[in-house]
Structures are given as C-alpha cells and as structure tokens.
N, C-alpha and C positions, 0 to 999 in steps of 0.2 A: 938685158935679156928679156925676151917676151914670153909670156906664158899664156896658154889658151885653156879655158875651162869650159867643157860642154856639160849641159844639163838637159833633162827632158826625155831621156830614153825610157823604155819600158816595154810592157807586153800589151798587145791589143789584138782584137779579132779582125779578120779580113773585113775591109770596108770601113774600118774605124780611122781615127785621126790621132796624130801626135804632133807636138811642137818641140823642136830642138832649139836650144839657145847656145850661143858661144860668145864669150867675152874675153878680150885680150887684156892682160895687165903687164906692168913693167914699162919698158920704153916703147910706148905705143903712139908714136906720131901717126897721123892719119894714114892708113895703109893704102896701097894701090888696089888691092883686092883681097877678098876672103872667099872661102869656098867650103863646101861639104863634100867629103869623099866617103865611100863605104867599102867594106870588105865583108862579103858573105862567106858562109861556110865553104871551104875548099875553093874559093874564088880569089882572083887577084883584086887588088884595090882599084876602084874606079871612081871617077868624078861623078858627082850627083848634080851639083849646081854651083855656080860661082856668081859673084857680084863685084863689080868694080866700084870704087867710091864715087865714080862719076855717075853711077846708076845703071850701067849696062849689065845685063844678066845673061847667063847661059844655063841651059838645062839639058841634061842627057835625055836621049829619046825615051827611055823607059819611064821617066818621071814627068815628062812634059804634060802639062795640063792637070797634074795631081799635086805637085809640090810647088811651093812658092818660097823664094829666098828674099829676104829683106835685110836692110842694114839700119843701124842707128847712127845718124850722121854725127852726133856729138860724142859718141863713144865708139871705140873699136869693137863693135859687137854686131852679130848677125843672128837671124832667126830662120829656121826652116820649118814652114808649115807643111805637114804631110797629110793629105787627105786620100780617101779611098785606098787605104793601104792594102797591099797584096802580100801573100806569103813570100814571094820572091824579093820583097823589100827587106826581109830579115837580114840583118848585118850589124856589124859594129860601124858606127858613123863617126867620122873624124872631122874636126874643124881644122882649117888651115889658113894661114895668112901669108900673103906676098907683100913684102915691104915696098918694093919699087918695081916699075914696069919692066925694067931691063932683065929681071931675073927670069930664067926659063922655068925654074921650079919654085914651089912654095917654100918659104923660109922657115916657118914655124908650124908645129902640129900639136893638137891636143892629144889627150890620152885615149879618147874614144868613149862613146856611149852606146850601149846595146839596144837595138830595136828588134823586137821579136813579134812577128805577125803570124797568128795561128789561123788555120782554115776552118 
C-alpha cells in the first residue's frame, strides 16, 4: 500500500508564496507521475500541475507562470512552489500518484492540505 503525506499548507495574503511538499511511503517504486489537485469552496476538484518521472510537466492555465512543480528523483516526492498567490487559489490541495503509464486515473491520494489566500 502507498501512502501520501502533504505538508506546507497555511494562510497567506494575496501576492505571497507557499511551498507544498508531498512524499510517498510504502511500496513506492519509482512512479510514472505525481500531481497536485485542488478543490476550492463549492468547486469540483481540478488538476493544478503534474510531473512525470521523466521530467515532463503540465500546468493548468490559472497557475501557469506562478506555480512550479518539481520532483526528487531519489525519492517518490514532489514539491509545489506557489508564488503570487491569489484569493482564487484558496482550496484544499491534494497530492496524487500514478504508478504506471497505462492507468487513466491517479492510483493514490493524500488527505489534502488547506491553502487559504486572503485579499
């Protein structure tokens, strides 16, 4: 079983920065990809950014240029650097892991960490 633990959430004023971290434990052979999703108040869950262990990254349009996802190659861990935060970034952020490329969905999920951005 794989477990994901997120850290780094908190409250910040608009324009500020936060860094989220996620590390997998358990049976964590090098994953195919990991990602950050978020779910804001009364909104559906949406993908924020993803990274394949090959290094390929994806960013959702609302965070492009403000957020940076990175991975630790020796560990199943990722980081999300969030700069110039906006009130609309307020959400619970979830880390997810996809074990193999053939899976259409992410296989494992963290419990989530709250990010609150005040104006």
